[in-house]
mmCIF file of the N, C-alpha and C atoms, coordinates in Angstrom:
data_MODEL
# 
_entry.id   MODEL 
# 
loop_
_atom_site.group_PDB 
_atom_site.id 
_atom_site.type_symbol 
_atom_site.label_atom_id 
_atom_site.label_alt_id 
_atom_site.label_comp_id 
_atom_site.label_asym_id 
_atom_site.label_entity_id 
_atom_site.label_seq_id 
_atom_site.pdbx_PDB_ins_code 
_atom_site.Cartn_x 
_atom_site.Cartn_y 
_atom_site.Cartn_z 
_atom_site.occupancy 
_atom_site.B_iso_or_equiv 
_atom_site.pdbx_formal_charge 
_atom_site.auth_seq_id 
_atom_site.auth_comp_id 
_atom_site.auth_asym_id 
_atom_site.auth_atom_id 
_atom_site.pdbx_PDB_model_num 
ATOM 1   N N  . MET A 1 1  ? -18.271 75.084 -16.509 1.00 0.00 ? 1  MET A N  1 
ATOM 2   C CA . MET A 1 1  ? -19.232 76.165 -16.166 1.00 0.00 ? 1  MET A CA 1 
ATOM 3   C C  . MET A 1 1  ? -20.194 76.343 -17.213 1.00 0.00 ? 1  MET A C  1 
ATOM 4   N N  . TYR A 1 2  ? -21.487 76.358 -16.910 1.00 0.00 ? 2  TYR A N  1 
ATOM 5   C CA . TYR A 1 2  ? -22.524 76.513 -17.935 1.00 0.00 ? 2  TYR A CA 1 
ATOM 6   C C  . TYR A 1 2  ? -22.642 78.057 -18.043 1.00 0.00 ? 2  TYR A C  1 
ATOM 7   N N  . ILE A 1 3  ? -22.778 78.435 -19.368 1.00 0.00 ? 3  ILE A N  1 
ATOM 8   C CA . ILE A 1 3  ? -22.892 79.910 -19.691 1.00 0.00 ? 3  ILE A CA 1 
ATOM 9   C C  . ILE A 1 3  ? -24.199 80.164 -20.353 1.00 0.00 ? 3  ILE A C  1 
ATOM 10  N N  . GLN A 1 4  ? -24.500 79.601 -21.611 1.00 0.00 ? 4  GLN A N  1 
ATOM 11  C CA . GLN A 1 4  ? -25.606 79.731 -22.397 1.00 0.00 ? 4  GLN A CA 1 
ATOM 12  C C  . GLN A 1 4  ? -25.910 81.210 -22.733 1.00 0.00 ? 4  GLN A C  1 
ATOM 13  N N  . GLU A 1 5  ? -24.953 81.861 -23.253 1.00 0.00 ? 5  GLU A N  1 
ATOM 14  C CA . GLU A 1 5  ? -25.078 83.269 -23.793 1.00 0.00 ? 5  GLU A CA 1 
ATOM 15  C C  . GLU A 1 5  ? -24.994 83.310 -25.253 1.00 0.00 ? 5  GLU A C  1 
ATOM 16  N N  . THR A 1 6  ? -25.705 84.217 -25.844 1.00 0.00 ? 6  THR A N  1 
ATOM 17  C CA . THR A 1 6  ? -25.606 84.468 -27.303 1.00 0.00 ? 6  THR A CA 1 
ATOM 18  C C  . THR A 1 6  ? -24.271 85.067 -27.655 1.00 0.00 ? 6  THR A C  1 
ATOM 19  N N  . ILE A 1 7  ? -23.575 84.662 -28.663 1.00 0.00 ? 7  ILE A N  1 
ATOM 20  C CA . ILE A 1 7  ? -22.275 85.202 -29.016 1.00 0.00 ? 7  ILE A CA 1 
ATOM 21  C C  . ILE A 1 7  ? -22.236 85.453 -30.557 1.00 0.00 ? 7  ILE A C  1 
ATOM 22  N N  . SER A 1 8  ? -21.186 86.191 -30.947 1.00 0.00 ? 8  SER A N  1 
ATOM 23  C CA . SER A 1 8  ? -20.932 86.292 -32.337 1.00 0.00 ? 8  SER A CA 1 
ATOM 24  C C  . SER A 1 8  ? -19.868 85.455 -32.747 1.00 0.00 ? 8  SER A C  1 
ATOM 25  N N  . VAL A 1 9  ? -19.973 84.825 -33.895 1.00 0.00 ? 9  VAL A N  1 
ATOM 26  C CA . VAL A 1 9  ? -19.079 83.813 -34.370 1.00 0.00 ? 9  VAL A CA 1 
ATOM 27  C C  . VAL A 1 9  ? -18.717 83.994 -35.921 1.00 0.00 ? 9  VAL A C  1 
ATOM 28  N N  . LEU A 1 10 ? -17.457 83.855 -36.135 1.00 0.00 ? 10 LEU A N  1 
ATOM 29  C CA . LEU A 1 10 ? -17.036 83.965 -37.540 1.00 0.00 ? 10 LEU A CA 1 
ATOM 30  C C  . LEU A 1 10 ? -16.797 82.436 -37.958 1.00 0.00 ? 10 LEU A C  1 
ATOM 31  N N  . ALA A 1 11 ? -17.585 82.013 -38.974 1.00 0.00 ? 11 ALA A N  1 
ATOM 32  C CA . ALA A 1 11 ? -17.490 80.558 -39.329 1.00 0.00 ? 11 ALA A CA 1 
ATOM 33  C C  . ALA A 1 11 ? -17.384 80.470 -40.805 1.00 0.00 ? 11 ALA A C  1 
ATOM 34  N N  . VAL A 1 12 ? -16.842 79.346 -41.246 1.00 0.00 ? 12 VAL A N  1 
ATOM 35  C CA . VAL A 1 12 ? -16.656 79.076 -42.651 1.00 0.00 ? 12 VAL A CA 1 
ATOM 36  C C  . VAL A 1 12 ? -17.367 77.688 -43.042 1.00 0.00 ? 12 VAL A C  1 
ATOM 37  N N  . PHE A 1 13 ? -17.672 77.502 -44.289 1.00 0.00 ? 13 PHE A N  1 
ATOM 38  C CA . PHE A 1 13 ? -18.223 76.193 -44.790 1.00 0.00 ? 13 PHE A CA 1 
ATOM 39  C C  . PHE A 1 13 ? -16.993 75.620 -45.496 1.00 0.00 ? 13 PHE A C  1 
ATOM 40  N N  . GLU A 1 14 ? -16.692 74.400 -45.047 1.00 0.00 ? 14 GLU A N  1 
ATOM 41  C CA . GLU A 1 14 ? -15.633 73.543 -45.655 1.00 0.00 ? 14 GLU A CA 1 
ATOM 42  C C  . GLU A 1 14 ? -16.229 72.336 -46.438 1.00 0.00 ? 14 GLU A C  1 
ATOM 43  N N  . PRO A 1 15 ? -15.539 72.016 -47.538 1.00 0.00 ? 15 PRO A N  1 
ATOM 44  C CA . PRO A 1 15 ? -16.124 70.847 -48.187 1.00 0.00 ? 15 PRO A CA 1 
ATOM 45  C C  . PRO A 1 15 ? -16.096 69.597 -47.321 1.00 0.00 ? 15 PRO A C  1 
ATOM 46  N N  . PRO A 1 16 ? -16.970 68.638 -47.354 1.00 0.00 ? 16 PRO A N  1 
ATOM 47  C CA . PRO A 1 16 ? -18.203 68.820 -48.091 1.00 0.00 ? 16 PRO A CA 1 
ATOM 48  C C  . PRO A 1 16 ? -19.302 69.478 -47.280 1.00 0.00 ? 16 PRO A C  1 
ATOM 49  N N  . TYR A 1 17 ? -19.483 70.672 -47.350 1.00 0.00 ? 17 TYR A N  1 
ATOM 50  C CA . TYR A 1 17 ? -20.612 71.346 -46.672 1.00 0.00 ? 17 TYR A CA 1 
ATOM 51  C C  . TYR A 1 17 ? -20.555 71.244 -45.166 1.00 0.00 ? 17 TYR A C  1 
ATOM 52  N N  . LYS A 1 18 ? -19.477 71.442 -44.608 1.00 0.00 ? 18 LYS A N  1 
ATOM 53  C CA . LYS A 1 18 ? -19.280 71.378 -43.147 1.00 0.00 ? 18 LYS A CA 1 
ATOM 54  C C  . LYS A 1 18 ? -19.100 72.744 -42.595 1.00 0.00 ? 18 LYS A C  1 
ATOM 55  N N  . LEU A 1 19 ? -19.948 73.131 -41.598 1.00 0.00 ? 19 LEU A N  1 
ATOM 56  C CA . LEU A 1 19 ? -19.807 74.378 -40.881 1.00 0.00 ? 19 LEU A CA 1 
ATOM 57  C C  . LEU A 1 19 ? -18.679 74.259 -39.824 1.00 0.00 ? 19 LEU A C  1 
ATOM 58  N N  . LYS A 1 20 ? -17.782 75.381 -39.855 1.00 0.00 ? 20 LYS A N  1 
ATOM 59  C CA . LYS A 1 20 ? -16.623 75.294 -38.907 1.00 0.00 ? 20 LYS A CA 1 
ATOM 60  C C  . LYS A 1 20 ? -16.494 76.655 -38.279 1.00 0.00 ? 20 LYS A C  1 
ATOM 61  N N  . PRO A 1 21 ? -16.583 76.873 -36.960 1.00 0.00 ? 21 PRO A N  1 
ATOM 62  C CA . PRO A 1 21 ? -16.301 78.150 -36.362 1.00 0.00 ? 21 PRO A CA 1 
ATOM 63  C C  . PRO A 1 21 ? -14.796 78.294 -36.371 1.00 0.00 ? 21 PRO A C  1 
ATOM 64  N N  . VAL A 1 22 ? -14.565 79.594 -36.671 1.00 0.00 ? 22 VAL A N  1 
ATOM 65  C CA . VAL A 1 22 ? -13.123 80.038 -36.740 1.00 0.00 ? 22 VAL A CA 1 
ATOM 66  C C  . VAL A 1 22 ? -12.700 80.892 -35.565 1.00 0.00 ? 22 VAL A C  1 
ATOM 67  N N  . ARG A 1 23 ? -13.545 81.813 -35.260 1.00 0.00 ? 23 ARG A N  1 
ATOM 68  C CA . ARG A 1 23 ? -13.312 82.693 -34.125 1.00 0.00 ? 23 ARG A CA 1 
ATOM 69  C C  . ARG A 1 23 ? -14.699 83.105 -33.499 1.00 0.00 ? 23 ARG A C  1 
ATOM 70  N N  . PHE A 1 24 ? -14.702 83.434 -32.160 1.00 0.00 ? 24 PHE A N  1 
ATOM 71  C CA . PHE A 1 24 ? -15.954 83.884 -31.556 1.00 0.00 ? 24 PHE A CA 1 
ATOM 72  C C  . PHE A 1 24 ? -15.721 84.980 -30.587 1.00 0.00 ? 24 PHE A C  1 
ATOM 73  N N  . LYS A 1 25 ? -16.644 85.875 -30.442 1.00 0.00 ? 25 LYS A N  1 
ATOM 74  C CA . LYS A 1 25 ? -16.483 86.978 -29.432 1.00 0.00 ? 25 LYS A CA 1 
ATOM 75  C C  . LYS A 1 25 ? -17.379 86.739 -28.270 1.00 0.00 ? 25 LYS A C  1 
ATOM 76  N N  . TRP A 1 26 ? -16.776 86.830 -27.070 1.00 0.00 ? 26 TRP A N  1 
ATOM 77  C CA . TRP A 1 26 ? -17.638 86.559 -25.865 1.00 0.00 ? 26 TRP A CA 1 
ATOM 78  C C  . TRP A 1 26 ? -17.037 87.428 -24.800 1.00 0.00 ? 26 TRP A C  1 
ATOM 79  N N  . SER A 1 27 ? -17.940 88.170 -24.086 1.00 0.00 ? 27 SER A N  1 
ATOM 80  C CA . SER A 1 27 ? -17.513 89.071 -22.967 1.00 0.00 ? 27 SER A CA 1 
ATOM 81  C C  . SER A 1 27 ? -16.439 90.097 -23.421 1.00 0.00 ? 27 SER A C  1 
ATOM 82  N N  . GLY A 1 28 ? -16.605 90.620 -24.705 1.00 0.00 ? 28 GLY A N  1 
ATOM 83  C CA . GLY A 1 28 ? -15.719 91.690 -25.145 1.00 0.00 ? 28 GLY A CA 1 
ATOM 84  C C  . GLY A 1 28 ? -14.378 91.180 -25.590 1.00 0.00 ? 28 GLY A C  1 
ATOM 85  N N  . ARG A 1 29 ? -14.145 89.890 -25.717 1.00 0.00 ? 29 ARG A N  1 
ATOM 86  C CA . ARG A 1 29 ? -12.847 89.290 -26.104 1.00 0.00 ? 29 ARG A CA 1 
ATOM 87  C C  . ARG A 1 29 ? -13.104 88.504 -27.305 1.00 0.00 ? 29 ARG A C  1 
ATOM 88  N N  . VAL A 1 30 ? -12.081 88.382 -28.145 1.00 0.00 ? 30 VAL A N  1 
ATOM 89  C CA . VAL A 1 30 ? -12.142 87.397 -29.264 1.00 0.00 ? 30 VAL A CA 1 
ATOM 90  C C  . VAL A 1 30 ? -11.282 86.312 -29.026 1.00 0.00 ? 30 VAL A C  1 
ATOM 91  N N  . PHE A 1 31 ? -11.795 85.056 -29.358 1.00 0.00 ? 31 PHE A N  1 
ATOM 92  C CA . PHE A 1 31 ? -11.064 83.821 -29.119 1.00 0.00 ? 31 PHE A CA 1 
ATOM 93  C C  . PHE A 1 31 ? -10.940 83.102 -30.415 1.00 0.00 ? 31 PHE A C  1 
ATOM 94  N N  . LYS A 1 32 ? -9.663  82.799 -30.751 1.00 0.00 ? 32 LYS A N  1 
ATOM 95  C CA . LYS A 1 32 ? -9.397  81.977 -32.077 1.00 0.00 ? 32 LYS A CA 1 
ATOM 96  C C  . LYS A 1 32 ? -9.531  80.587 -31.773 1.00 0.00 ? 32 LYS A C  1 
ATOM 97  N N  . VAL A 1 33 ? -10.342 79.882 -32.682 1.00 0.00 ? 33 VAL A N  1 
ATOM 98  C CA . VAL A 1 33 ? -10.502 78.458 -32.553 1.00 0.00 ? 33 VAL A CA 1 
ATOM 99  C C  . VAL A 1 33 ? -9.318  77.770 -33.219 1.00 0.00 ? 33 VAL A C  1 
ATOM 100 N N  . ARG A 1 34 ? -8.626  77.077 -32.374 1.00 0.00 ? 34 ARG A N  1 
ATOM 101 C CA . ARG A 1 34 ? -7.376  76.357 -32.879 1.00 0.00 ? 34 ARG A CA 1 
ATOM 102 C C  . ARG A 1 34 ? -7.800  74.943 -33.398 1.00 0.00 ? 34 ARG A C  1 
ATOM 103 N N  . GLU A 1 35 ? -8.899  74.394 -32.788 1.00 0.00 ? 35 GLU A N  1 
ATOM 104 C CA . GLU A 1 35 ? -9.257  73.003 -33.091 1.00 0.00 ? 35 GLU A CA 1 
ATOM 105 C C  . GLU A 1 35 ? -10.610 72.718 -32.776 1.00 0.00 ? 35 GLU A C  1 
ATOM 106 N N  . VAL A 1 36 ? -11.397 72.182 -33.633 1.00 0.00 ? 36 VAL A N  1 
ATOM 107 C CA . VAL A 1 36 ? -12.741 71.606 -33.307 1.00 0.00 ? 36 VAL A CA 1 
ATOM 108 C C  . VAL A 1 36 ? -12.440 70.140 -32.886 1.00 0.00 ? 36 VAL A C  1 
ATOM 109 N N  . THR A 1 37 ? -12.680 69.853 -31.566 1.00 0.00 ? 37 THR A N  1 
ATOM 110 C CA . THR A 1 37 ? -12.321 68.610 -30.972 1.00 0.00 ? 37 THR A CA 1 
ATOM 111 C C  . THR A 1 37 ? -13.477 67.542 -31.089 1.00 0.00 ? 37 THR A C  1 
ATOM 112 N N  . TYR A 1 38 ? -14.675 68.015 -31.254 1.00 0.00 ? 38 TYR A N  1 
ATOM 113 C CA . TYR A 1 38 ? -15.855 67.172 -31.384 1.00 0.00 ? 38 TYR A CA 1 
ATOM 114 C C  . TYR A 1 38 ? -17.037 67.934 -31.918 1.00 0.00 ? 38 TYR A C  1 
ATOM 115 N N  . LEU A 1 39 ? -17.924 67.250 -32.716 1.00 0.00 ? 39 LEU A N  1 
ATOM 116 C CA . LEU A 1 39 ? -19.051 67.864 -33.348 1.00 0.00 ? 39 LEU A CA 1 
ATOM 117 C C  . LEU A 1 39 ? -20.186 66.878 -33.255 1.00 0.00 ? 39 LEU A C  1 
ATOM 118 N N  . TRP A 1 40 ? -21.342 67.488 -32.793 1.00 0.00 ? 40 TRP A N  1 
ATOM 119 C CA . TRP A 1 40 ? -22.622 66.636 -32.822 1.00 0.00 ? 40 TRP A CA 1 
ATOM 120 C C  . TRP A 1 40 ? -23.868 67.411 -33.125 1.00 0.00 ? 40 TRP A C  1 
ATOM 121 N N  . LYS A 1 41 ? -24.845 66.738 -33.505 1.00 0.00 ? 41 LYS A N  1 
ATOM 122 C CA . LYS A 1 41 ? -26.171 67.455 -33.829 1.00 0.00 ? 41 LYS A CA 1 
ATOM 123 C C  . LYS A 1 41 ? -27.237 66.884 -32.882 1.00 0.00 ? 41 LYS A C  1 
ATOM 124 N N  . ALA A 1 42 ? -28.112 67.794 -32.470 1.00 0.00 ? 42 ALA A N  1 
ATOM 125 C CA . ALA A 1 42 ? -29.273 67.444 -31.660 1.00 0.00 ? 42 ALA A CA 1 
ATOM 126 C C  . ALA A 1 42 ? -30.446 68.037 -32.339 1.00 0.00 ? 42 ALA A C  1 
ATOM 127 N N  . LYS A 1 43 ? -31.625 67.577 -31.829 1.00 0.00 ? 43 LYS A N  1 
ATOM 128 C CA . LYS A 1 43 ? -32.876 68.222 -32.310 1.00 0.00 ? 43 LYS A CA 1 
ATOM 129 C C  . LYS A 1 43 ? -33.702 68.721 -31.231 1.00 0.00 ? 43 LYS A C  1 
ATOM 130 N N  . GLU A 1 44 ? -34.251 69.940 -31.298 1.00 0.00 ? 44 GLU A N  1 
ATOM 131 C CA . GLU A 1 44 ? -35.237 70.477 -30.384 1.00 0.00 ? 44 GLU A CA 1 
ATOM 132 C C  . GLU A 1 44 ? -36.530 70.628 -31.201 1.00 0.00 ? 44 GLU A C  1 
ATOM 133 N N  . GLY A 1 45 ? -37.398 69.794 -31.151 1.00 0.00 ? 45 GLY A N  1 
ATOM 134 C CA . GLY A 1 45 ? -38.515 69.787 -32.045 1.00 0.00 ? 45 GLY A CA 1 
ATOM 135 C C  . GLY A 1 45 ? -38.174 69.536 -33.455 1.00 0.00 ? 45 GLY A C  1 
ATOM 136 N N  . ASP A 1 46 ? -38.505 70.453 -34.334 1.00 0.00 ? 46 ASP A N  1 
ATOM 137 C CA . ASP A 1 46 ? -38.077 70.434 -35.715 1.00 0.00 ? 46 ASP A CA 1 
ATOM 138 C C  . ASP A 1 46 ? -36.706 71.132 -35.941 1.00 0.00 ? 46 ASP A C  1 
ATOM 139 N N  . THR A 1 47 ? -36.201 71.681 -34.976 1.00 0.00 ? 47 THR A N  1 
ATOM 140 C CA . THR A 1 47 ? -34.920 72.527 -35.162 1.00 0.00 ? 47 THR A CA 1 
ATOM 141 C C  . THR A 1 47 ? -33.678 71.717 -34.921 1.00 0.00 ? 47 THR A C  1 
ATOM 142 N N  . GLU A 1 48 ? -32.767 71.821 -35.776 1.00 0.00 ? 48 GLU A N  1 
ATOM 143 C CA . GLU A 1 48 ? -31.438 71.138 -35.619 1.00 0.00 ? 48 GLU A CA 1 
ATOM 144 C C  . GLU A 1 48 ? -30.509 72.128 -34.906 1.00 0.00 ? 48 GLU A C  1 
ATOM 145 N N  . ILE A 1 49 ? -29.787 71.622 -33.948 1.00 0.00 ? 49 ILE A N  1 
ATOM 146 C CA . ILE A 1 49 ? -28.803 72.450 -33.214 1.00 0.00 ? 49 ILE A CA 1 
ATOM 147 C C  . ILE A 1 49 ? -27.552 71.620 -33.406 1.00 0.00 ? 49 ILE A C  1 
ATOM 148 N N  . TYR A 1 50 ? -26.551 72.433 -33.882 1.00 0.00 ? 50 TYR A N  1 
ATOM 149 C CA . TYR A 1 50 ? -25.235 71.933 -34.059 1.00 0.00 ? 50 TYR A CA 1 
ATOM 150 C C  . TYR A 1 50 ? -24.288 72.246 -32.884 1.00 0.00 ? 50 TYR A C  1 
ATOM 151 N N  . HIS A 1 51 ? -23.668 71.322 -32.324 1.00 0.00 ? 51 HIS A N  1 
ATOM 152 C CA . HIS A 1 51 ? -22.803 71.566 -31.180 1.00 0.00 ? 51 HIS A CA 1 
ATOM 153 C C  . HIS A 1 51 ? -21.365 71.299 -31.534 1.00 0.00 ? 51 HIS A C  1 
ATOM 154 N N  . PHE A 1 52 ? -20.524 72.278 -31.079 1.00 0.00 ? 52 PHE A N  1 
ATOM 155 C CA . PHE A 1 52 ? -19.047 72.150 -31.429 1.00 0.00 ? 52 PHE A CA 1 
ATOM 156 C C  . PHE A 1 52 ? -18.288 72.321 -30.112 1.00 0.00 ? 52 PHE A C  1 
ATOM 157 N N  . SER A 1 53 ? -17.415 71.323 -29.905 1.00 0.00 ? 53 SER A N  1 
ATOM 158 C CA . SER A 1 53 ? -16.473 71.380 -28.761 1.00 0.00 ? 53 SER A CA 1 
ATOM 159 C C  . SER A 1 53 ? -15.163 71.935 -29.378 1.00 0.00 ? 53 SER A C  1 
ATOM 160 N N  . VAL A 1 54 ? -14.755 73.223 -28.970 1.00 0.00 ? 54 VAL A N  1 
ATOM 161 C CA . VAL A 1 54 ? -13.529 73.797 -29.534 1.00 0.00 ? 54 VAL A CA 1 
ATOM 162 C C  . VAL A 1 54 ? -12.587 74.168 -28.502 1.00 0.00 ? 54 VAL A C  1 
ATOM 163 N N  . THR A 1 55 ? -11.391 74.362 -28.921 1.00 0.00 ? 55 THR A N  1 
ATOM 164 C CA . THR A 1 55 ? -10.333 74.819 -28.045 1.00 0.00 ? 55 THR A CA 1 
ATOM 165 C C  . THR A 1 55 ? -9.572  75.995 -28.681 1.00 0.00 ? 55 THR A C  1 
ATOM 166 N N  . ASP A 1 56 ? -9.137  76.864 -27.804 1.00 0.00 ? 56 ASP A N  1 
ATOM 167 C CA . ASP A 1 56 ? -8.288  78.090 -28.217 1.00 0.00 ? 56 ASP A CA 1 
ATOM 168 C C  . ASP A 1 56 ? -6.821  77.716 -27.716 1.00 0.00 ? 56 ASP A C  1 
ATOM 169 N N  . GLY A 1 57 ? -6.551  76.508 -27.351 1.00 0.00 ? 57 GLY A N  1 
ATOM 170 C CA . GLY A 1 57 ? -5.181  76.063 -26.836 1.00 0.00 ? 57 GLY A CA 1 
ATOM 171 C C  . GLY A 1 57 ? -5.148  76.243 -25.310 1.00 0.00 ? 57 GLY A C  1 
ATOM 172 N N  . LYS A 1 58 ? -5.978  76.885 -24.735 1.00 0.00 ? 58 LYS A N  1 
ATOM 173 C CA . LYS A 1 58 ? -5.952  77.065 -23.239 1.00 0.00 ? 58 LYS A CA 1 
ATOM 174 C C  . LYS A 1 58 ? -7.196  76.477 -22.501 1.00 0.00 ? 58 LYS A C  1 
ATOM 175 N N  . SER A 1 59 ? -8.378  76.697 -23.105 1.00 0.00 ? 59 SER A N  1 
ATOM 176 C CA . SER A 1 59 ? -9.615  76.212 -22.555 1.00 0.00 ? 59 SER A CA 1 
ATOM 177 C C  . SER A 1 59 ? -10.460 75.462 -23.634 1.00 0.00 ? 59 SER A C  1 
ATOM 178 N N  . LEU A 1 60 ? -11.492 74.799 -23.084 1.00 0.00 ? 60 LEU A N  1 
ATOM 179 C CA . LEU A 1 60 ? -12.348 73.976 -23.962 1.00 0.00 ? 60 LEU A CA 1 
ATOM 180 C C  . LEU A 1 60 ? -13.830 74.689 -23.871 1.00 0.00 ? 60 LEU A C  1 
ATOM 181 N N  . TYR A 1 61 ? -14.370 75.031 -24.964 1.00 0.00 ? 61 TYR A N  1 
ATOM 182 C CA . TYR A 1 61 ? -15.589 75.601 -25.034 1.00 0.00 ? 61 TYR A CA 1 
ATOM 183 C C  . TYR A 1 61 ? -16.612 74.767 -25.791 1.00 0.00 ? 61 TYR A C  1 
ATOM 184 N N  . GLU A 1 62 ? -17.934 74.865 -25.408 1.00 0.00 ? 62 GLU A N  1 
ATOM 185 C CA . GLU A 1 62 ? -18.939 74.275 -26.239 1.00 0.00 ? 62 GLU A CA 1 
ATOM 186 C C  . GLU A 1 62 ? -19.814 75.377 -26.783 1.00 0.00 ? 62 GLU A C  1 
ATOM 187 N N  . LEU A 1 63 ? -19.807 75.385 -28.227 1.00 0.00 ? 63 LEU A N  1 
ATOM 188 C CA . LEU A 1 63 ? -20.599 76.386 -28.982 1.00 0.00 ? 63 LEU A CA 1 
ATOM 189 C C  . LEU A 1 63 ? -21.788 75.666 -29.566 1.00 0.00 ? 63 LEU A C  1 
ATOM 190 N N  . SER A 1 64 ? -22.921 76.350 -29.741 1.00 0.00 ? 64 SER A N  1 
ATOM 191 C CA . SER A 1 64 ? -23.960 75.694 -30.461 1.00 0.00 ? 64 SER A CA 1 
ATOM 192 C C  . SER A 1 64 ? -24.548 76.746 -31.461 1.00 0.00 ? 64 SER A C  1 
ATOM 193 N N  . PHE A 1 65 ? -25.028 76.135 -32.532 1.00 0.00 ? 65 PHE A N  1 
ATOM 194 C CA . PHE A 1 65 ? -25.523 76.941 -33.644 1.00 0.00 ? 65 PHE A CA 1 
ATOM 195 C C  . PHE A 1 65 ? -27.092 76.426 -33.917 1.00 0.00 ? 65 PHE A C  1 
ATOM 196 N N  . ASN A 1 66 ? -27.961 77.243 -33.770 1.00 0.00 ? 66 ASN A N  1 
ATOM 197 C CA . ASN A 1 66 ? -29.402 76.925 -34.066 1.00 0.00 ? 66 ASN A CA 1 
ATOM 198 C C  . ASN A 1 66 ? -29.645 77.229 -35.509 1.00 0.00 ? 66 ASN A C  1 
ATOM 199 N N  . ALA A 1 67 ? -29.917 76.032 -36.300 1.00 0.00 ? 67 ALA A N  1 
ATOM 200 C CA . ALA A 1 67 ? -29.985 76.159 -37.760 1.00 0.00 ? 67 ALA A CA 1 
ATOM 201 C C  . ALA A 1 67 ? -31.348 76.894 -38.253 1.00 0.00 ? 67 ALA A C  1 
ATOM 202 N N  . SER A 1 68 ? -32.250 77.107 -37.308 1.00 0.00 ? 68 SER A N  1 
ATOM 203 C CA . SER A 1 68 ? -33.565 77.815 -37.659 1.00 0.00 ? 68 SER A CA 1 
ATOM 204 C C  . SER A 1 68 ? -33.357 79.337 -37.439 1.00 0.00 ? 68 SER A C  1 
ATOM 205 N N  . SER A 1 69 ? -32.924 79.716 -36.219 1.00 0.00 ? 69 SER A N  1 
ATOM 206 C CA . SER A 1 69 ? -32.746 81.065 -35.895 1.00 0.00 ? 69 SER A CA 1 
ATOM 207 C C  . SER A 1 69 ? -31.455 81.667 -36.298 1.00 0.00 ? 69 SER A C  1 
ATOM 208 N N  . LEU A 1 70 ? -30.504 80.860 -36.639 1.00 0.00 ? 70 LEU A N  1 
ATOM 209 C CA . LEU A 1 70 ? -29.084 81.245 -36.999 1.00 0.00 ? 70 LEU A CA 1 
ATOM 210 C C  . LEU A 1 70 ? -28.352 81.908 -35.804 1.00 0.00 ? 70 LEU A C  1 
ATOM 211 N N  . ILE A 1 71 ? -28.695 81.481 -34.660 1.00 0.00 ? 71 ILE A N  1 
ATOM 212 C CA . ILE A 1 71 ? -28.076 82.141 -33.392 1.00 0.00 ? 71 ILE A CA 1 
ATOM 213 C C  . ILE A 1 71 ? -26.963 81.131 -32.811 1.00 0.00 ? 71 ILE A C  1 
ATOM 214 N N  . TRP A 1 72 ? -25.851 81.796 -32.572 1.00 0.00 ? 72 TRP A N  1 
ATOM 215 C CA . TRP A 1 72 ? -24.767 80.948 -31.939 1.00 0.00 ? 72 TRP A CA 1 
ATOM 216 C C  . TRP A 1 72 ? -24.836 81.243 -30.450 1.00 0.00 ? 72 TRP A C  1 
ATOM 217 N N  . LYS A 1 73 ? -24.491 80.282 -29.603 1.00 0.00 ? 73 LYS A N  1 
ATOM 218 C CA . LYS A 1 73 ? -24.463 80.424 -28.182 1.00 0.00 ? 73 LYS A CA 1 
ATOM 219 C C  . LYS A 1 73 ? -23.124 79.729 -27.712 1.00 0.00 ? 73 LYS A C  1 
ATOM 220 N N  . ILE A 1 74 ? -22.606 80.352 -26.515 1.00 0.00 ? 74 ILE A N  1 
ATOM 221 C CA . ILE A 1 74 ? -21.662 79.582 -25.823 1.00 0.00 ? 74 ILE A CA 1 
ATOM 222 C C  . ILE A 1 74 ? -22.308 78.938 -24.676 1.00 0.00 ? 74 ILE A C  1 
ATOM 223 N N  . GLU A 1 75 ? -22.097 77.562 -24.725 1.00 0.00 ? 75 GLU A N  1 
ATOM 224 C CA . GLU A 1 75 ? -22.981 76.821 -23.752 1.00 0.00 ? 75 GLU A CA 1 
ATOM 225 C C  . GLU A 1 75 ? -22.116 76.544 -22.537 1.00 0.00 ? 75 GLU A C  1 
ATOM 226 N N  . LYS A 1 76 ? -20.911 76.144 -22.615 1.00 0.00 ? 76 LYS A N  1 
ATOM 227 C CA . LYS A 1 76 ? -20.066 75.713 -21.487 1.00 0.00 ? 76 LYS A CA 1 
ATOM 228 C C  . LYS A 1 76 ? -18.600 76.064 -21.763 1.00 0.00 ? 76 LYS A C  1 
ATOM 229 N N  . VAL A 1 77 ? -17.822 76.189 -20.571 1.00 0.00 ? 77 VAL A N  1 
ATOM 230 C CA . VAL A 1 77 ? -16.404 76.504 -20.675 1.00 0.00 ? 77 VAL A CA 1 
ATOM 231 C C  . VAL A 1 77 ? -15.712 75.571 -19.601 1.00 0.00 ? 77 VAL A C  1 
ATOM 232 N N  . GLU A 1 78 ? -14.647 75.075 -20.017 1.00 0.00 ? 78 GLU A N  1 
ATOM 233 C CA . GLU A 1 78 ? -13.796 74.196 -19.054 1.00 0.00 ? 78 GLU A CA 1 
ATOM 234 C C  . GLU A 1 78 ? -12.425 74.753 -19.156 1.00 0.00 ? 78 GLU A C  1 
ATOM 235 N N  . THR A 1 79 ? -11.829 75.206 -18.012 1.00 0.00 ? 79 THR A N  1 
ATOM 236 C CA . THR A 1 79 ? -10.564 75.782 -18.081 1.00 0.00 ? 79 THR A CA 1 
ATOM 237 C C  . THR A 1 79 ? -9.579  74.764 -17.480 1.00 0.00 ? 79 THR A C  1 
# 
């Protein structure tokens, strides 16, 4: 299911300089990221968008981080 909503994300930087989402808040609920299953980078013009496929152990979510605006979005959900 395509969502494309702005969300709040708690993330950490791990060596060597890797961004990793830890938790995110969507629709009033907090989801703990158990695993980042895949990571890729895309470009929109000069802007880098980092995409994270993550799971909370129940569902698969695609989160994106816009490196210019610093905005996180939930792009898709697979249950």
